[in-house]
All heavy atoms as TSV, in Angstrom:
chain	resi	resn	atom	element	x	y	z
A	1	MET	N	N	68.666	121.597	116.813
A	1	MET	CA	C	67.749	122.709	116.957
A	1	MET	C	C	66.722	122.638	115.827
A	1	MET	O	O	67.071	122.539	114.665
A	1	MET	CB	C	68.534	124.018	116.907
A	1	MET	CG	C	67.700	125.221	117.104
A	1	MET	SD	S	68.545	126.805	117.341
A	1	MET	CE	C	70.240	126.512	117.073
A	2	SER	N	N	65.469	122.681	116.174
A	2	SER	CA	C	64.372	122.591	115.205
A	2	SER	C	C	63.911	123.970	114.773
A	2	SER	O	O	63.935	124.916	115.545
A	2	SER	CB	C	63.186	121.858	115.826
A	2	SER	OG	O	63.539	120.563	116.186
A	3	ARG	N	N	63.453	124.047	113.520
A	3	ARG	CA	C	62.844	125.274	113.011
A	3	ARG	C	C	61.335	125.130	113.176
A	3	ARG	O	O	60.736	124.191	112.661
A	3	ARG	CB	C	63.193	125.465	111.538
A	3	ARG	CG	C	64.636	125.826	111.289
A	3	ARG	CD	C	64.917	126.061	109.806
A	3	ARG	NE	N	64.225	125.140	108.914
A	3	ARG	CZ	C	64.728	123.982	108.505
A	3	ARG	NH1	N	65.895	123.576	108.896
A	3	ARG	NH2	N	64.035	123.204	107.692
A	4	VAL	N	N	60.737	126.073	113.882
A	4	VAL	CA	C	59.308	126.026	114.164
A	4	VAL	C	C	58.651	127.265	113.556
A	4	VAL	O	O	59.136	128.383	113.729
A	4	VAL	CB	C	59.038	125.980	115.683
A	4	VAL	CG1	C	57.542	125.927	115.958
A	4	VAL	CG2	C	59.743	124.801	116.329
A	5	LEU	N	N	57.547	127.059	112.855
A	5	LEU	CA	C	56.738	128.154	112.335
A	5	LEU	C	C	55.430	128.178	113.106
A	5	LEU	O	O	54.724	127.170	113.170
A	5	LEU	CB	C	56.459	127.967	110.839
A	5	LEU	CG	C	55.486	128.956	110.199
A	5	LEU	CD1	C	55.955	130.400	110.362
A	5	LEU	CD2	C	55.281	128.616	108.730
A	6	VAL	N	N	55.132	129.321	113.711
A	6	VAL	CA	C	53.888	129.518	114.445
A	6	VAL	C	C	53.017	130.472	113.629
A	6	VAL	O	O	53.416	131.608	113.366
A	6	VAL	CB	C	54.145	130.115	115.851
A	6	VAL	CG1	C	52.828	130.389	116.565
A	6	VAL	CG2	C	55.039	129.201	116.675
A	7	ILE	N	N	51.847	130.006	113.220
A	7	ILE	CA	C	50.892	130.856	112.508
A	7	ILE	C	C	49.699	131.040	113.434
A	7	ILE	O	O	48.901	130.135	113.633
A	7	ILE	CB	C	50.466	130.248	111.157
A	7	ILE	CG1	C	51.681	129.939	110.289
A	7	ILE	CG2	C	49.509	131.206	110.435
A	7	ILE	CD1	C	51.354	129.240	108.979
A	8	GLU	N	N	49.602	132.223	114.004
A	8	GLU	CA	C	48.587	132.534	115.018
A	8	GLU	C	C	48.275	134.024	114.935
A	8	GLU	O	O	49.188	134.849	114.916
A	8	GLU	CB	C	49.146	132.173	116.405
A	8	GLU	CG	C	48.339	132.669	117.576
A	8	GLU	CD	C	46.941	132.095	117.633
A	8	GLU	OE1	O	46.785	130.869	117.723
A	8	GLU	OE2	O	45.987	132.905	117.593
A	9	ASP	N	N	46.986	134.369	114.878
A	9	ASP	CA	C	46.611	135.776	114.751
A	9	ASP	C	C	46.482	136.496	116.092
A	9	ASP	O	O	46.528	137.713	116.140
A	9	ASP	CB	C	45.334	135.949	113.919
A	9	ASP	CG	C	44.134	135.239	114.520
A	9	ASP	OD1	O	44.322	134.198	115.177
A	9	ASP	OD2	O	43.013	135.715	114.309
A	10	ASP	N	N	46.364	135.779	117.180
A	10	ASP	CA	C	46.261	136.407	118.497
A	10	ASP	C	C	47.675	136.723	119.002
A	10	ASP	O	O	48.467	135.808	119.241
A	10	ASP	CB	C	45.555	135.466	119.469
A	10	ASP	CG	C	45.339	136.088	120.829
A	10	ASP	OD1	O	46.327	136.530	121.450
A	10	ASP	OD2	O	44.181	136.116	121.278
A	11	PRO	N	N	48.002	138.010	119.160
A	11	PRO	CA	C	49.363	138.383	119.540
A	11	PRO	C	C	49.840	137.769	120.858
A	11	PRO	O	O	50.999	137.373	120.973
A	11	PRO	CB	C	49.314	139.909	119.648
A	11	PRO	CG	C	48.104	140.324	118.892
A	11	PRO	CD	C	47.146	139.176	118.948
A	12	ALA	N	N	48.977	137.680	121.848
A	12	ALA	CA	C	49.380	137.136	123.148
A	12	ALA	C	C	49.729	135.652	123.041
A	12	ALA	O	O	50.735	135.195	123.601
A	12	ALA	CB	C	48.276	137.349	124.175
A	13	ILE	N	N	48.928	134.900	122.318
A	13	ILE	CA	C	49.200	133.473	122.140
A	13	ILE	C	C	50.466	133.280	121.321
A	13	ILE	O	O	51.331	132.465	121.654
A	13	ILE	CB	C	47.998	132.760	121.482
A	13	ILE	CG1	C	46.797	132.800	122.422
A	13	ILE	CG2	C	48.355	131.319	121.107
A	13	ILE	CD1	C	45.518	132.296	121.798
A	14	ARG	N	N	50.580	134.035	120.234
A	14	ARG	CA	C	51.751	133.932	119.356
A	14	ARG	C	C	53.034	134.230	120.130
A	14	ARG	O	O	54.009	133.483	120.063
A	14	ARG	CB	C	51.590	134.876	118.154
A	14	ARG	CG	C	52.660	134.701	117.097
A	14	ARG	CD	C	52.419	135.587	115.880
A	14	ARG	NE	N	52.430	137.001	116.230
A	14	ARG	CZ	C	51.346	137.791	116.233
A	14	ARG	NH1	N	50.172	137.317	115.876
A	14	ARG	NH2	N	51.434	139.054	116.560
A	15	GLN	N	N	53.016	135.302	120.903
A	15	GLN	CA	C	54.202	135.690	121.663
A	15	GLN	C	C	54.530	134.657	122.747
A	15	GLN	O	O	55.687	134.313	122.953
A	15	GLN	CB	C	54.014	137.067	122.296
A	15	GLN	CG	C	55.253	137.559	123.013
A	15	GLN	CD	C	55.057	138.935	123.606
A	15	GLN	OE1	O	53.943	139.343	123.914
A	15	GLN	NE2	N	56.147	139.655	123.766
A	16	GLY	N	N	53.520	134.135	123.419
A	16	GLY	CA	C	53.744	133.118	124.441
A	16	GLY	C	C	54.378	131.863	123.863
A	16	GLY	O	O	55.315	131.303	124.446
A	17	LEU	N	N	53.877	131.419	122.733
A	17	LEU	CA	C	54.461	130.253	122.073
A	17	LEU	C	C	55.905	130.531	121.655
A	17	LEU	O	O	56.795	129.695	121.861
A	17	LEU	CB	C	53.629	129.865	120.849
A	17	LEU	CG	C	52.287	129.214	121.128
A	17	LEU	CD1	C	51.442	129.162	119.861
A	17	LEU	CD2	C	52.484	127.816	121.697
A	18	GLU	N	N	56.119	131.698	121.086
A	18	GLU	CA	C	57.468	132.053	120.629
A	18	GLU	C	C	58.458	132.077	121.794
A	18	GLU	O	O	59.545	131.494	121.708
A	18	GLU	CB	C	57.442	133.409	119.927
A	18	GLU	CG	C	58.802	133.834	119.407
A	18	GLU	CD	C	58.763	135.155	118.671
A	18	GLU	OE1	O	57.794	135.919	118.828
A	18	GLU	OE2	O	59.732	135.423	117.935
A	19	ILE	N	N	58.096	132.705	122.879
A	19	ILE	CA	C	58.976	132.797	124.046
A	19	ILE	C	C	59.336	131.411	124.562
A	19	ILE	O	O	60.508	131.107	124.831
A	19	ILE	CB	C	58.322	133.647	125.157
A	19	ILE	CG1	C	58.300	135.112	124.741
A	19	ILE	CG2	C	59.035	133.463	126.497
A	19	ILE	CD1	C	57.434	135.990	125.632
A	20	ASN	N	N	58.344	130.554	124.709
A	20	ASN	CA	C	58.596	129.214	125.242
A	20	ASN	C	C	59.403	128.346	124.287
A	20	ASN	O	O	60.264	127.569	124.730
A	20	ASN	CB	C	57.280	128.547	125.632
A	20	ASN	CG	C	56.744	129.114	126.920
A	20	ASN	OD1	O	57.339	128.932	127.972
A	20	ASN	ND2	N	55.646	129.853	126.833
A	21	LEU	N	N	59.160	128.472	123.004
A	21	LEU	CA	C	59.944	127.695	122.040
A	21	LEU	C	C	61.396	128.181	121.991
A	21	LEU	O	O	62.324	127.369	121.890
A	21	LEU	CB	C	59.302	127.774	120.656
A	21	LEU	CG	C	57.988	127.010	120.515
A	21	LEU	CD1	C	57.236	127.447	119.268
A	21	LEU	CD2	C	58.248	125.510	120.495
A	22	LEU	N	N	61.601	129.487	122.071
A	22	LEU	CA	C	62.963	130.023	122.091
A	22	LEU	C	C	63.710	129.550	123.337
A	22	LEU	O	O	64.908	129.248	123.268
A	22	LEU	CB	C	62.939	131.551	122.035
A	22	LEU	CG	C	62.537	132.158	120.694
A	22	LEU	CD1	C	62.311	133.659	120.832
A	22	LEU	CD2	C	63.590	131.859	119.628
A	23	ARG	N	N	63.020	129.481	124.467
A	23	ARG	CA	C	63.631	128.975	125.705
A	23	ARG	C	C	64.147	127.553	125.547
A	23	ARG	O	O	65.094	127.153	126.203
A	23	ARG	CB	C	62.606	128.982	126.833
A	23	ARG	CG	C	62.625	130.215	127.624
A	23	ARG	CD	C	61.786	130.058	128.870
A	23	ARG	NE	N	61.319	131.389	129.197
A	23	ARG	CZ	C	60.177	131.698	129.729
A	23	ARG	NH1	N	59.321	130.740	130.043
A	23	ARG	NH2	N	59.850	132.929	129.972
A	24	GLU	N	N	63.483	126.801	124.689
A	24	GLU	CA	C	63.882	125.414	124.452
A	24	GLU	C	C	64.865	125.303	123.283
A	24	GLU	O	O	65.100	124.223	122.755
A	24	GLU	CB	C	62.646	124.550	124.188
A	24	GLU	CG	C	61.700	124.460	125.371
A	24	GLU	CD	C	62.351	123.809	126.585
A	24	GLU	OE1	O	63.126	122.844	126.408
A	24	GLU	OE2	O	62.077	124.265	127.712
A	25	SER	N	N	65.426	126.431	122.876
A	25	SER	CA	C	66.485	126.510	121.847
A	25	SER	C	C	66.024	126.190	120.428
A	25	SER	O	O	66.816	125.746	119.601
A	25	SER	CB	C	67.659	125.607	122.229
A	25	SER	OG	O	68.194	125.997	123.459
A	26	HIS	N	N	64.746	126.424	120.140
A	26	HIS	CA	C	64.257	126.264	118.774
A	26	HIS	C	C	64.414	127.583	118.028
A	26	HIS	O	O	64.410	128.658	118.620
A	26	HIS	CB	C	62.775	125.864	118.765
A	26	HIS	CG	C	62.514	124.555	119.430
A	26	HIS	ND1	N	62.839	123.353	118.844
A	26	HIS	CD2	C	61.981	124.257	120.636
A	26	HIS	CE1	C	62.505	122.377	119.647
A	26	HIS	NE2	N	61.976	122.893	120.753
A	27	THR	N	N	64.548	127.496	116.731
A	27	THR	CA	C	64.503	128.670	115.871
A	27	THR	C	C	63.032	128.894	115.547
A	27	THR	O	O	62.364	127.980	115.059
A	27	THR	CB	C	65.306	128.436	114.579
A	27	THR	OG1	O	66.655	128.147	114.934
A	27	THR	CG2	C	65.245	129.658	113.678
A	28	VAL	N	N	62.517	130.092	115.802
A	28	VAL	CA	C	61.080	130.349	115.673
A	28	VAL	C	C	60.822	131.470	114.669
A	28	VAL	O	O	61.441	132.527	114.721
A	28	VAL	CB	C	60.462	130.731	117.034
A	28	VAL	CG1	C	58.964	130.963	116.891
A	28	VAL	CG2	C	60.748	129.665	118.084
A	29	THR	N	N	59.891	131.199	113.767
A	29	THR	CA	C	59.366	132.205	112.850
A	29	THR	C	C	57.873	132.298	113.136
A	29	THR	O	O	57.237	131.283	113.403
A	29	THR	CB	C	59.600	131.790	111.382
A	29	THR	OG1	O	60.982	131.549	111.183
A	29	THR	CG2	C	59.124	132.871	110.424
A	30	THR	N	N	57.338	133.514	113.097
A	30	THR	CA	C	55.908	133.678	113.354
A	30	THR	C	C	55.240	134.403	112.196
A	30	THR	O	O	55.863	135.184	111.485
A	30	THR	CB	C	55.645	134.460	114.654
A	30	THR	OG1	O	56.159	135.790	114.523
A	30	THR	CG2	C	56.273	133.774	115.854
A	31	ALA	N	N	53.958	134.121	112.035
A	31	ALA	CA	C	53.131	134.789	111.030
A	31	ALA	C	C	51.752	135.022	111.630
A	31	ALA	O	O	51.294	134.245	112.460
A	31	ALA	CB	C	53.027	133.948	109.763
A	32	MET	N	N	51.104	136.096	111.185
A	32	MET	CA	C	49.777	136.447	111.697
A	32	MET	C	C	48.651	135.913	110.829
A	32	MET	O	O	47.496	135.968	111.220
A	32	MET	CB	C	49.648	137.963	111.809
A	32	MET	CG	C	50.551	138.560	112.869
A	32	MET	SD	S	50.420	140.351	112.988
A	32	MET	CE	C	48.698	140.561	113.392
A	33	ASP	N	N	48.980	135.436	109.616
A	33	ASP	CA	C	47.945	134.917	108.728
A	33	ASP	C	C	48.499	133.788	107.874
A	33	ASP	O	O	49.712	133.606	107.771
A	33	ASP	CB	C	47.363	136.034	107.848
A	33	ASP	CG	C	48.413	136.727	107.014
A	33	ASP	OD1	O	49.026	136.058	106.166
A	33	ASP	OD2	O	48.634	137.939	107.213
A	34	ALA	N	N	47.616	133.024	107.278
A	34	ALA	CA	C	48.002	131.839	106.514
A	34	ALA	C	C	48.795	132.187	105.259
A	34	ALA	O	O	49.720	131.463	104.898
A	34	ALA	CB	C	46.757	131.031	106.146
A	35	GLU	N	N	48.462	133.282	104.603
A	35	GLU	CA	C	49.157	133.661	103.376
A	35	GLU	C	C	50.634	133.937	103.657
A	35	GLU	O	O	51.510	133.482	102.936
A	35	GLU	CB	C	48.500	134.882	102.720
A	35	GLU	CG	C	47.142	134.600	102.122
A	35	GLU	CD	C	46.011	134.679	103.144
A	35	GLU	OE1	O	46.245	135.086	104.305
A	35	GLU	OE2	O	44.880	134.304	102.796
A	36	THR	N	N	50.907	134.690	104.715
A	36	THR	CA	C	52.292	134.985	105.093
A	36	THR	C	C	53.009	133.702	105.492
A	36	THR	O	O	54.147	133.456	105.085
A	36	THR	CB	C	52.333	135.997	106.250
A	36	THR	OG1	O	51.630	137.178	105.847
A	36	THR	CG2	C	53.752	136.355	106.633
A	37	GLY	N	N	52.340	132.884	106.281
A	37	GLY	CA	C	52.924	131.612	106.701
A	37	GLY	C	C	53.248	130.713	105.522
A	37	GLY	O	O	54.292	130.063	105.492
A	38	ALA	N	N	52.365	130.668	104.540
A	38	ALA	CA	C	52.597	129.852	103.346
A	38	ALA	C	C	53.851	130.312	102.615
A	38	ALA	O	O	54.627	129.493	102.115
A	38	ALA	CB	C	51.386	129.904	102.423
A	39	GLY	N	N	54.060	131.611	102.575
A	39	GLY	CA	C	55.272	132.145	101.955
A	39	GLY	C	C	56.522	131.691	102.689
A	39	GLY	O	O	57.521	131.310	102.065
A	40	TYR	N	N	56.490	131.707	104.017
A	40	TYR	CA	C	57.621	131.232	104.812
A	40	TYR	C	C	57.874	129.748	104.561
A	40	TYR	O	O	59.021	129.310	104.489
A	40	TYR	CB	C	57.384	131.461	106.299
A	40	TYR	CG	C	57.377	132.906	106.733
A	40	TYR	CD1	C	56.619	133.311	107.810
A	40	TYR	CD2	C	58.129	133.876	106.081
A	40	TYR	CE1	C	56.598	134.634	108.236
A	40	TYR	CE2	C	58.118	135.195	106.483
A	40	TYR	CZ	C	57.352	135.573	107.564
A	40	TYR	OH	O	57.340	136.881	107.970
A	41	ILE	N	N	56.808	128.976	104.441
A	41	ILE	CA	C	56.944	127.537	104.213
A	41	ILE	C	C	57.591	127.272	102.857
A	41	ILE	O	O	58.443	126.390	102.724
A	41	ILE	CB	C	55.577	126.835	104.327
A	41	ILE	CG1	C	55.087	126.895	105.780
A	41	ILE	CG2	C	55.652	125.390	103.838
A	41	ILE	CD1	C	53.638	126.513	105.971
A	42	GLU	N	N	57.227	128.051	101.841
A	42	GLU	CA	C	57.825	127.884	100.517
A	42	GLU	C	C	59.305	128.225	100.537
A	42	GLU	O	O	60.107	127.547	99.902
A	42	GLU	CB	C	57.108	128.773	99.500
A	42	GLU	CG	C	55.763	128.251	99.089
A	42	GLU	CD	C	55.096	129.142	98.053
A	42	GLU	OE1	O	55.813	129.889	97.350
A	42	GLU	OE2	O	53.863	129.081	97.957
A	43	GLU	N	N	59.686	129.286	101.280
A	43	GLU	CA	C	61.082	129.711	101.356
A	43	GLU	C	C	61.942	128.677	102.063
A	43	GLU	O	O	63.018	128.324	101.582
A	43	GLU	CB	C	61.206	131.040	102.105
A	43	GLU	CG	C	60.672	132.222	101.365
A	43	GLU	CD	C	60.682	133.483	102.204
A	43	GLU	OE1	O	61.417	133.532	103.225
A	43	GLU	OE2	O	59.972	134.432	101.853
A	44	GLU	N	N	61.500	128.229	103.225
A	44	GLU	CA	C	62.251	127.265	104.021
A	44	GLU	C	C	61.273	126.474	104.884
A	44	GLU	O	O	60.823	126.955	105.920
A	44	GLU	CB	C	63.271	127.979	104.907
A	44	GLU	CG	C	64.178	127.040	105.642
A	44	GLU	CD	C	65.272	127.762	106.400
A	44	GLU	OE1	O	65.396	128.984	106.283
A	44	GLU	OE2	O	65.983	127.070	107.120
A	45	PRO	N	N	60.924	125.270	104.462
A	45	PRO	CA	C	59.958	124.473	105.224
A	45	PRO	C	C	60.423	124.249	106.666
A	45	PRO	O	O	61.579	123.920	106.899
A	45	PRO	CB	C	59.902	123.144	104.468
A	45	PRO	CG	C	60.371	123.468	103.090
A	45	PRO	CD	C	61.379	124.573	103.262
A	46	PRO	N	N	59.533	124.460	107.625
A	46	PRO	CA	C	59.902	124.259	109.031
A	46	PRO	C	C	59.895	122.775	109.393
A	46	PRO	O	O	59.316	121.951	108.679
A	46	PRO	CB	C	58.798	125.003	109.781
A	46	PRO	CG	C	57.606	124.876	108.888
A	46	PRO	CD	C	58.168	124.936	107.491
A	47	ASP	N	N	60.518	122.457	110.517
A	47	ASP	CA	C	60.462	121.100	111.049
A	47	ASP	C	C	59.115	120.853	111.728
A	47	ASP	O	O	58.637	119.726	111.784
A	47	ASP	CB	C	61.590	120.876	112.063
A	47	ASP	CG	C	62.952	121.015	111.419
A	47	ASP	OD1	O	63.180	120.384	110.368
A	47	ASP	OD2	O	63.792	121.772	111.951
A	48	LEU	N	N	58.533	121.928	112.256
A	48	LEU	CA	C	57.254	121.842	112.950
A	48	LEU	C	C	56.423	123.073	112.620
A	48	LEU	O	O	56.938	124.186	112.611
A	48	LEU	CB	C	57.476	121.770	114.470
A	48	LEU	CG	C	56.224	121.812	115.354
A	48	LEU	CD1	C	55.405	120.533	115.168
A	48	LEU	CD2	C	56.611	121.984	116.813
A	49	LEU	N	N	55.146	122.857	112.365
A	49	LEU	CA	C	54.208	123.949	112.103
A	49	LEU	C	C	53.146	123.937	113.193
A	49	LEU	O	O	52.482	122.919	113.399
A	49	LEU	CB	C	53.548	123.769	110.730
A	49	LEU	CG	C	52.401	124.716	110.376
A	49	LEU	CD1	C	52.877	126.164	110.368
A	49	LEU	CD2	C	51.807	124.334	109.038
A	50	ILE	N	N	53.012	125.051	113.902
A	50	ILE	CA	C	51.926	125.231	114.863
A	50	ILE	C	C	50.945	126.177	114.197
A	50	ILE	O	O	51.267	127.335	113.945
A	50	ILE	CB	C	52.441	125.786	116.208
A	50	ILE	CG1	C	53.451	124.815	116.812
A	50	ILE	CG2	C	51.263	126.033	117.157
A	50	ILE	CD1	C	54.102	125.291	118.082
A	51	LEU	N	N	49.756	125.676	113.902
A	51	LEU	CA	C	48.816	126.374	113.029
A	51	LEU	C	C	47.475	126.592	113.713
A	51	LEU	O	O	46.808	125.626	114.106
A	51	LEU	CB	C	48.631	125.531	111.755
A	51	LEU	CG	C	47.654	126.004	110.699
A	51	LEU	CD1	C	48.066	127.358	110.147
A	51	LEU	CD2	C	47.581	124.962	109.582
A	52	ASP	N	N	47.092	127.852	113.847
A	52	ASP	CA	C	45.756	128.204	114.332
A	52	ASP	C	C	44.766	127.858	113.221
A	52	ASP	O	O	45.049	128.071	112.038
A	52	ASP	CB	C	45.716	129.693	114.655
A	52	ASP	CG	C	44.393	130.155	115.242
A	52	ASP	OD1	O	43.547	129.307	115.573
A	52	ASP	OD2	O	44.212	131.383	115.377
A	53	LEU	N	N	43.625	127.329	113.575
A	53	LEU	CA	C	42.646	126.943	112.556
A	53	LEU	C	C	41.767	128.098	112.110
A	53	LEU	O	O	41.329	128.142	110.972
A	53	LEU	CB	C	41.784	125.793	113.070
A	53	LEU	CG	C	42.558	124.509	113.373
A	53	LEU	CD1	C	41.614	123.444	113.913
A	53	LEU	CD2	C	43.296	124.017	112.147
A	54	MET	N	N	41.501	129.038	113.012
A	54	MET	CA	C	40.616	130.159	112.683
A	54	MET	C	C	41.452	131.413	112.477
A	54	MET	O	O	41.703	132.179	113.400
A	54	MET	CB	C	39.585	130.349	113.784
A	54	MET	CG	C	38.673	129.142	113.922
A	54	MET	SD	S	37.419	129.322	115.180
A	54	MET	CE	C	36.467	130.678	114.522
A	55	LEU	N	N	41.897	131.604	111.242
A	55	LEU	CA	C	42.741	132.736	110.875
A	55	LEU	C	C	41.972	133.679	109.951
A	55	LEU	O	O	41.041	133.255	109.266
A	55	LEU	CB	C	43.989	132.235	110.147
A	55	LEU	CG	C	44.966	131.400	110.965
A	55	LEU	CD1	C	45.959	130.695	110.051
A	55	LEU	CD2	C	45.691	132.285	111.969
A	56	PRO	N	N	42.379	134.936	109.906
A	56	PRO	CA	C	41.745	135.859	108.952
A	56	PRO	C	C	42.141	135.477	107.524
A	56	PRO	O	O	43.239	134.989	107.281
A	56	PRO	CB	C	42.323	137.219	109.338
A	56	PRO	CG	C	43.598	136.920	110.040
A	56	PRO	CD	C	43.410	135.588	110.700
A	57	GLY	N	N	41.238	135.660	106.599
A	57	GLY	CA	C	41.525	135.301	105.206
A	57	GLY	C	C	41.405	133.801	105.029
A	57	GLY	O	O	40.344	133.217	105.228
A	58	MET	N	N	42.506	133.164	104.689
A	58	MET	CA	C	42.535	131.711	104.513
A	58	MET	C	C	42.583	131.037	105.889
A	58	MET	O	O	43.390	131.395	106.734
A	58	MET	CB	C	43.781	131.314	103.700
A	58	MET	CG	C	43.867	129.850	103.418
A	58	MET	SD	S	45.453	129.245	102.698
A	58	MET	CE	C	46.154	130.622	101.884
A	59	SER	N	N	41.735	130.045	106.097
A	59	SER	CA	C	41.713	129.351	107.387
A	59	SER	C	C	42.907	128.404	107.504
A	59	SER	O	O	43.538	128.042	106.515
A	59	SER	CB	C	40.420	128.549	107.541
A	59	SER	OG	O	40.459	127.394	106.724
A	60	GLY	N	N	43.186	127.995	108.715
A	60	GLY	CA	C	44.232	127.013	108.945
A	60	GLY	C	C	43.917	125.691	108.262
A	60	GLY	O	O	44.815	125.000	107.779
A	61	PHE	N	N	42.629	125.331	108.221
A	61	PHE	CA	C	42.214	124.109	107.521
A	61	PHE	C	C	42.595	124.187	106.044
A	61	PHE	O	O	43.102	123.226	105.470
A	61	PHE	CB	C	40.703	123.881	107.636
A	61	PHE	CG	C	40.266	123.364	108.969
A	61	PHE	CD1	C	39.418	124.118	109.762
A	61	PHE	CD2	C	40.682	122.123	109.426
A	61	PHE	CE1	C	39.005	123.649	110.996
A	61	PHE	CE2	C	40.275	121.645	110.659
A	61	PHE	CZ	C	39.426	122.412	111.449
A	62	GLU	N	N	42.315	125.323	105.426
A	62	GLU	CA	C	42.610	125.493	103.999
A	62	GLU	C	C	44.115	125.443	103.751
A	62	GLU	O	O	44.574	124.822	102.794
A	62	GLU	CB	C	42.020	126.802	103.470
A	62	GLU	CG	C	42.290	127.052	102.000
A	62	GLU	CD	C	41.705	125.994	101.075
A	62	GLU	OE1	O	40.692	125.370	101.424
A	62	GLU	OE2	O	42.281	125.783	99.987
A	63	LEU	N	N	44.895	126.091	104.591
A	63	LEU	CA	C	46.345	126.052	104.429
A	63	LEU	C	C	46.850	124.622	104.564
A	63	LEU	O	O	47.660	124.159	103.759
A	63	LEU	CB	C	47.040	126.956	105.445
A	63	LEU	CG	C	48.569	126.899	105.413
A	63	LEU	CD1	C	49.112	127.290	104.040
A	63	LEU	CD2	C	49.158	127.792	106.498
A	64	CYS	N	N	46.369	123.908	105.539
A	64	CYS	CA	C	46.764	122.513	105.741
A	64	CYS	C	C	46.414	121.676	104.511
A	64	CYS	O	O	47.225	120.878	104.037
A	64	CYS	CB	C	46.087	121.968	106.991
A	64	CYS	SG	S	46.654	120.325	107.461
A	65	ARG	N	N	45.240	121.880	103.970
A	65	ARG	CA	C	44.798	121.165	102.770
A	65	ARG	C	C	45.747	121.450	101.596
A	65	ARG	O	O	46.172	120.536	100.881
A	65	ARG	CB	C	43.371	121.599	102.427
A	65	ARG	CG	C	42.569	120.596	101.685
A	65	ARG	CD	C	41.103	121.000	101.529
A	65	ARG	NE	N	40.394	120.927	102.803
A	65	ARG	CZ	C	39.773	121.939	103.407
A	65	ARG	NH1	N	39.745	123.132	102.840
A	65	ARG	NH2	N	39.160	121.782	104.551
A	66	ARG	N	N	46.092	122.725	101.425
A	66	ARG	CA	C	46.992	123.101	100.319
A	66	ARG	C	C	48.377	122.497	100.492
A	66	ARG	O	O	48.983	122.037	99.524
A	66	ARG	CB	C	47.102	124.624	100.220
A	66	ARG	CG	C	45.860	125.277	99.696
A	66	ARG	CD	C	46.047	126.751	99.550
A	66	ARG	NE	N	44.807	127.393	99.146
A	66	ARG	CZ	C	44.719	128.665	98.811
A	66	ARG	NH1	N	45.773	129.449	98.839
A	66	ARG	NH2	N	43.561	129.163	98.459
A	67	LEU	N	N	48.876	122.501	101.713
A	67	LEU	CA	C	50.198	121.933	101.968
A	67	LEU	C	C	50.215	120.440	101.680
A	67	LEU	O	O	51.168	119.918	101.101
A	67	LEU	CB	C	50.625	122.201	103.416
A	67	LEU	CG	C	50.902	123.655	103.761
A	67	LEU	CD1	C	51.133	123.823	105.254
A	67	LEU	CD2	C	52.086	124.200	102.967
A	68	ARG	N	N	49.156	119.749	102.064
A	68	ARG	CA	C	49.085	118.301	101.786
A	68	ARG	C	C	49.005	118.028	100.298
A	68	ARG	O	O	49.620	117.085	99.805
A	68	ARG	CB	C	47.888	117.704	102.491
A	68	ARG	CG	C	48.100	117.582	103.982
A	68	ARG	CD	C	46.954	116.918	104.638
A	68	ARG	NE	N	47.217	116.777	106.051
A	68	ARG	CZ	C	46.398	116.178	106.901
A	68	ARG	NH1	N	45.268	115.665	106.468
A	68	ARG	NH2	N	46.704	116.089	108.166
A	69	GLU	N	N	48.263	118.852	99.565
A	69	GLU	CA	C	48.166	118.685	98.122
A	69	GLU	C	C	49.532	118.864	97.454
A	69	GLU	O	O	49.821	118.241	96.438
A	69	GLU	CB	C	47.175	119.681	97.523
A	69	GLU	CG	C	45.731	119.352	97.812
A	69	GLU	CD	C	44.779	120.449	97.361
A	69	GLU	OE1	O	45.228	121.497	96.847
A	69	GLU	OE2	O	43.559	120.271	97.575
A	70	GLN	N	N	50.381	119.720	98.050
A	70	GLN	CA	C	51.715	119.986	97.518
A	70	GLN	C	C	52.732	118.949	98.014
A	70	GLN	O	O	53.901	119.011	97.662
A	70	GLN	CB	C	52.190	121.383	97.931
A	70	GLN	CG	C	51.364	122.491	97.368
A	70	GLN	CD	C	51.707	123.841	97.969
A	70	GLN	OE1	O	52.588	123.969	98.823
A	70	GLN	NE2	N	51.006	124.881	97.557
A	71	GLY	N	N	52.280	118.031	98.863
A	71	GLY	CA	C	53.174	116.995	99.359
A	71	GLY	C	C	54.064	117.448	100.504
A	71	GLY	O	O	55.101	116.851	100.762
A	72	GLN	N	N	53.663	118.480	101.194
A	72	GLN	CA	C	54.484	118.981	102.313
A	72	GLN	C	C	53.918	118.547	103.635
A	72	GLN	O	O	52.847	118.262	103.849
A	72	GLN	CB	C	54.565	120.494	102.272
A	72	GLN	CG	C	55.307	120.965	101.067
A	72	GLN	CD	C	55.569	122.468	101.086
A	72	GLN	OE1	O	55.387	123.138	102.080
A	72	GLN	NE2	N	55.983	122.981	99.974
């Protein structure tokens, strides 16, 4: 079973992804913004990150850049 983190600000998209991933027996964590998602990644890195690029505050591009700089 894989741990998946979905960072998506659109509730309908986020919920749809979560429902389908749960159906496939994945453990799913969701976040509405990059800052919250980054906190989840620090606590327990996921096996897969589904990341929206256009997020409020920090963009998905910026979060991806920071994660790569940290070696994640």
